[in-house]
SELUMTI-30836 format. One record per residue (C-alpha): z negated, y, x. Coordinates in steps of 0.02 Angstrom, whole numbers. Layout:
+--------+--------+--------+
!     pz !     py !     px !
+--------+--------+--------+
!      Z !      Y !      X !
...
+--------+--------+--------+
***
This chain:
+--------+--------+--------+
!     pz !     py !     px !
+--------+--------+--------+
!    311 !    979 !  -1102 !
!    194 !   1127 !  -1117 !
!    199 !   1131 !  -1307 !
!    163 !    945 !  -1318 !
!     18 !    966 !  -1195 !
!    -60 !   1103 !  -1298 !
!    -37 !   1008 !  -1460 !
!   -128 !    853 !  -1400 !
!   -265 !    933 !  -1296 !
!   -403 !   1038 !  -1368 !
!   -526 !   1015 !  -1225 !
!   -441 !   1077 !  -1067 !
!   -447 !   1267 !  -1057 !
!   -293 !   1372 !  -1020 !
!   -353 !   1420 !   -847 !
!   -364 !   1238 !   -798 !
!   -191 !   1203 !   -867 !
!   -113 !   1347 !   -773 !
!   -207 !   1305 !   -613 !
!   -151 !   1124 !   -620 !
!     31 !   1155 !   -663 !
!     64 !   1316 !   -570 !
!    -55 !   1337 !   -425 !
!   -139 !   1494 !   -362 !
!     22 !   1590 !   -325 !
!     83 !   1583 !   -504 !
!    -88 !   1623 !   -572 !
!    -80 !   1779 !   -463 !
!     94 !   1814 !   -533 !
!     27 !   1801 !   -712 !
!   -111 !   1923 !   -667 !
!     14 !   2042 !   -589 !
!    129 !   2033 !   -741 !
!    -15 !   2077 !   -855 !
!    -71 !   2219 !   -741 !
!    106 !   2290 !   -743 !
!    112 !   2285 !   -931 !
!    -58 !   2368 !   -945 !
!     -3 !   2504 !   -824 !
!    155 !   2539 !   -925 !
!     68 !   2545 !  -1093 !
!    -47 !   2685 !  -1152 !
!   -225 !   2643 !  -1109 !
!   -318 !   2582 !  -1264 !
!   -488 !   2651 !  -1305 !
!   -613 !   2550 !  -1206 !
!   -686 !   2423 !  -1321 !
!   -834 !   2383 !  -1210 !
!   -909 !   2553 !  -1244 !
!   -953 !   2508 !  -1422 !
!  -1141 !   2497 !  -1445 !
!  -1211 !   2326 !  -1481 !
!  -1268 !   2302 !  -1661 !
!  -1453 !   2329 !  -1686 !
!  -1548 !   2167 !  -1704 !
!  -1608 !   2213 !  -1878 !
!  -1436 !   2259 !  -1940 !
!  -1291 !   2143 !  -1976 !
!  -1140 !   2170 !  -1861 !
!  -1001 !   2276 !  -1931 !
!   -848 !   2181 !  -1994 !
!   -707 !   2163 !  -1869 !
!   -575 !   2299 !  -1877 !
!   -406 !   2248 !  -1945 !
!   -326 !   2234 !  -1772 !
!   -475 !   2158 !  -1680 !
!   -444 !   1974 !  -1646 !
!   -613 !   1928 !  -1576 !
!   -781 !   2003 !  -1530 !
!   -908 !   1933 !  -1408 !
!  -1063 !   2041 !  -1407 !
!   -995 !   2217 !  -1389 !
!   -834 !   2159 !  -1305 !
!   -679 !   2152 !  -1413 !
!   -498 !   2106 !  -1391 !
!   -364 !   2171 !  -1508 !
!   -216 !   2070 !  -1567 !
!   -104 !   2188 !  -1467 !
!   -200 !   2154 !  -1307 !
!   -199 !   1968 !  -1342 !
!    -11 !   1966 !  -1372 !
!     15 !   2058 !  -1207 !
!    -79 !   1920 !  -1118 !
!     26 !   1788 !  -1205 !
!    186 !   1878 !  -1159 !
!    131 !   1891 !   -977 !
!     96 !   1704 !   -974 !
!    264 !   1669 !  -1057 !
!    358 !   1764 !   -921 !
!    285 !   1652 !   -787 !
!    285 !   1491 !   -890 !
!    443 !   1495 !   -998 !
!    396 !   1326 !  -1075 !
!    241 !   1402 !  -1151 !
!    261 !   1421 !  -1339 !
!    177 !   1585 !  -1390 !
!    207 !   1543 !  -1572 !
!    109 !   1380 !  -1569 !
!    -57 !   1414 !  -1660 !
!   -149 !   1282 !  -1559 !
!    -84 !   1352 !  -1396 !
!   -138 !   1527 !  -1445 !
!   -309 !   1465 !  -1497 !
!   -331 !   1379 !  -1329 !
!   -298 !   1542 !  -1239 !
!   -417 !   1637 !  -1352 !
!   -553 !   1507 !  -1330 !
!   -539 !   1526 !  -1142 !
!   -554 !   1715 !  -1153 !
!   -708 !   1698 !  -1262 !
!   -787 !   1575 !  -1141 !
!   -753 !   1692 !   -996 !
!   -834 !   1836 !  -1087 !
!   -987 !   1733 !  -1131 !
!  -1010 !   1697 !   -946 !
!   -981 !   1880 !   -901 !
!  -1112 !   1941 !  -1024 !
!  -1237 !   1812 !   -964 !
!  -1201 !   1857 !   -782 !
!  -1227 !   2042 !   -817 !
!  -1394 !   2006 !   -903 !
!  -1453 !   1905 !   -753 !
!  -1390 !   2032 !   -626 !
!  -1257 !   1916 !   -553 !
!  -1126 !   2051 !   -581 !
!  -1217 !   2158 !   -452 !
!  -1193 !   2028 !   -316 !
!  -1133 !   2111 !   -155 !
!   -979 !   2001 !   -138 !
!   -929 !   2029 !   -319 !
!   -950 !   2216 !   -305 !
!   -846 !   2217 !   -146 !
!   -709 !   2113 !   -228 !
!   -704 !   2228 !   -380 !
!   -693 !   2380 !   -268 !
!   -553 !   2302 !   -165 !
!   -458 !   2256 !   -323 !
!   -477 !   2433 !   -388 !
!   -411 !   2503 !   -223 !
!   -263 !   2385 !   -231 !
!   -218 !   2439 !   -408 !
!   -231 !   2624 !   -362 !
!   -123 !   2604 !   -206 !
!      5 !   2504 !   -305 !
!     14 !   2637 !   -440 !
!     33 !   2778 !   -313 !
!    168 !   2683 !   -219 !
!    260 !   2649 !   -382 !
!    260 !   2834 !   -428 !
!    318 !   2885 !   -254 !
!    464 !   2764 !   -253 !
!    519 !   2749 !   -434 !
!    665 !   2870 !   -415 !
!    724 !   2807 !   -245 !
!    888 !   2713 !   -245 !
!   1037 !   2677 !   -133 !
!   1213 !   2717 !   -191 !
!   1361 !   2604 !   -163 !
!   1432 !   2735 !    -45 !
!   1275 !   2723 !     63 !
!   1284 !   2533 !     59 !
!   1467 !   2537 !    110 !
!   1430 !   2655 !    254 !
!   1291 !   2541 !    315 !
!   1409 !   2392 !    306 !
!   1541 !   2480 !    411 !
!   1412 !   2533 !    540 !
!   1339 !   2358 !    554 !
!   1497 !   2254 !    545 !
!   1467 !   2177 !    714 !
!   1309 !   2090 !    655 !
!   1354 !   2059 !    473 !
!   1440 !   1894 !    510 !
!   1419 !   1713 !    463 !
!   1300 !   1627 !    584 !
!   1386 !   1531 !    721 !
!   1360 !   1343 !    736 !
!   1383 !   1256 !    902 !
!   1440 !   1075 !    917 !
!   1352 !   1022 !   1076 !
!   1340 !    870 !   1189 !
!   1206 !    850 !   1321 !
!   1165 !    752 !   1476 !
!    981 !    746 !   1523 !
!    917 !    669 !   1684 !
!    750 !    673 !   1774 !
!    801 !    757 !   1937 !
!    909 !    898 !   2004 !
!   1003 !    777 !   2117 !
!   1052 !    661 !   1974 !
!   1106 !    810 !   1870 !
!   1215 !    877 !   2010 !
!   1296 !    706 !   2032 !
!   1329 !    689 !   1845 !
!   1404 !    864 !   1838 !
!   1517 !    825 !   1986 !
!   1582 !    670 !   1895 !
!   1622 !    771 !   1740 !
!   1708 !    908 !   1840 !
!   1814 !    774 !   1925 !
!   1876 !    719 !   1755 !
!   1753 !    589 !   1694 !
!   1726 !    584 !   1507 !
!   1570 !    685 !   1465 !
!   1519 !    567 !   1324 !
!   1536 !    415 !   1436 !
!   1432 !    494 !   1575 !
!   1299 !    538 !   1445 !
!   1294 !    358 !   1382 !
!   1275 !    290 !   1557 !
!   1155 !    415 !   1636 !
!   1066 !    523 !   1507 !
!    883 !    487 !   1467 !
!    892 !    583 !   1303 !
!    891 !    499 !   1132 !
!   1065 !    570 !   1108 !
!   1133 !    460 !   1248 !
!   1181 !    320 !   1127 !
!   1297 !    443 !   1038 !
!   1375 !    507 !   1197 !
!   1252 !    651 !   1206 !
!   1311 !    718 !   1038 !
!   1187 !    839 !    959 !
!   1303 !    881 !    814 !
!   1318 !   1058 !    749 !
!   1158 !   1148 !    792 !
!   1088 !   1233 !    637 !
!    947 !   1317 !    732 !
!    937 !   1390 !    906 !
!    883 !   1260 !   1034 !
!    764 !   1303 !   1173 !
!    800 !   1467 !   1265 !
!    874 !   1390 !   1423 !
!   1005 !   1296 !   1321 !
!   1048 !   1453 !   1224 !
!   1075 !   1545 !   1389 !
!   1188 !   1404 !   1450 !
!   1291 !   1397 !   1290 !
!   1311 !   1581 !   1255 !
!   1445 !   1607 !   1387 !
!   1540 !   1445 !   1357 !
!   1703 !   1426 !   1264 !
!   1749 !   1270 !   1166 !
!   1781 !   1126 !   1285 !
!   1685 !   1202 !   1432 !
!   1537 !   1126 !   1524 !
!   1383 !   1217 !   1586 !
!   1302 !   1211 !   1756 !
!   1138 !   1118 !   1782 !
!    982 !   1197 !   1709 !
!    802 !   1142 !   1682 !
!    735 !   1109 !   1508 !
!    590 !   1026 !   1417 !
!    642 !    846 !   1456 !
!    716 !    866 !   1628 !
!    879 !    934 !   1699 !
!   1020 !    969 !   1578 !
!   1208 !    986 !   1571 !
!   1287 !   1036 !   1405 !
!   1463 !   1037 !   1341 !
!   1519 !   1150 !   1198 !
!   1638 !   1044 !   1094 !
!   1671 !   1168 !    952 !
!   1613 !   1332 !    879 !
!   1624 !   1372 !    695 !
!   1563 !   1516 !    591 !
!   1550 !   1693 !    655 !
!   1673 !   1761 !    525 !
!   1647 !   1932 !    449 !
!   1551 !   1923 !    285 !
!   1650 !   2013 !    148 !
!   1565 !   2171 !     85 !
!   1564 !   2115 !    -97 !
!   1467 !   1957 !    -51 !
!   1321 !   2052 !     24 !
!   1332 !   2220 !    -66 !
!   1179 !   2187 !   -175 !
!   1079 !   2123 !    -26 !
!   1120 !   2281 !     70 !
!   1072 !   2393 !    -77 !
!    906 !   2302 !   -100 !
!    867 !   2306 !     85 !
!    911 !   2488 !    109 !
!    815 !   2536 !    -48 !
!    661 !   2450 !     21 !
!    682 !   2541 !    187 !
!    696 !   2709 !     99 !
!    544 !   2671 !     -9 !
!    442 !   2624 !    143 !
!    494 !   2783 !    231 !
!    447 !   2888 !     79 !
!    272 !   2813 !     81 !
!    255 !   2841 !    269 !
!    310 !   3022 !    250 !
!    183 !   3048 !    111 !
!     46 !   2970 !    218 !
!     92 !   3088 !    360 !
!     66 !   3234 !    242 !
!   -102 !   3167 !    185 !
!   -161 !   3143 !    364 !
!   -135 !   3330 !    391 !
!   -234 !   3373 !    235 !
!   -374 !   3246 !    243 !
!   -482 !   3226 !    398 !
!   -479 !   3052 !    472 !
!   -609 !   3003 !    602 !
!   -611 !   2839 !    696 !
!   -741 !   2778 !    819 !
!   -620 !   2701 !    944 !
!   -763 !   2632 !   1048 !
!   -809 !   2510 !    911 !
!   -635 !   2434 !    915 !
!   -652 !   2379 !   1096 !
+--------+--------+--------+
***
């Protein structure tokens, strides 16, 4: 689809295409992919530092590896290919070998730079909000780079993962699902009477059909297997029941309730091999976070931090 779109459209710029098809989150992912590639690669000589050609002299010919020049700004073919590769990682359908597709990307970069140069001439680049955003972006990149260096060698061995699994066996289980029936009435007295009928042997489903004011009444109070925890009072009532048992009366959102636990499924131990990678990833993240916190503690001892607490009130 992407290749066909590029081939038949020479008007819509690449930013618009990406924004329409991907949304802001993927645009951010493309930006992050490109930033990562730039951080891993040796920094190229800054092209923007080249002096602008004198007005009475013709501009120098483009260097062999320079793809385009706008004023004093240049982009090399290597830098351009990195941008294409970053876009390809996020949009696999994008054909980086399609000449028209590549030209569309380049045209957008040129248009952006034309606007940047014009904005700088008119002082727009010195706008307070823009300066603040640039500073915040710079801070984010620096923090990300420091965090990457602090955590790049941190890992969790399979032995550590196995130990964690053994220590947490009690909670590393399949989630339980409760098959529940309910009777809901509008007064404590009616609830007590309904409960008494059930305890005397009346069929719970039949009592629910006859007396419950809940939408589940037509199905004998059947709520099916609960995938999510119901309201807290029902959880408290169910937690101590065994399959086939009935709760006492309790108050809930729609009135007074009685519940019956028909069946419990799930709760089995999750095999180690099924969650080994999840444990390793989770524990690695925990260790990385701790490494950063430890480093921050060291910095706080070396660098004076002052906070005017009164202004926070």
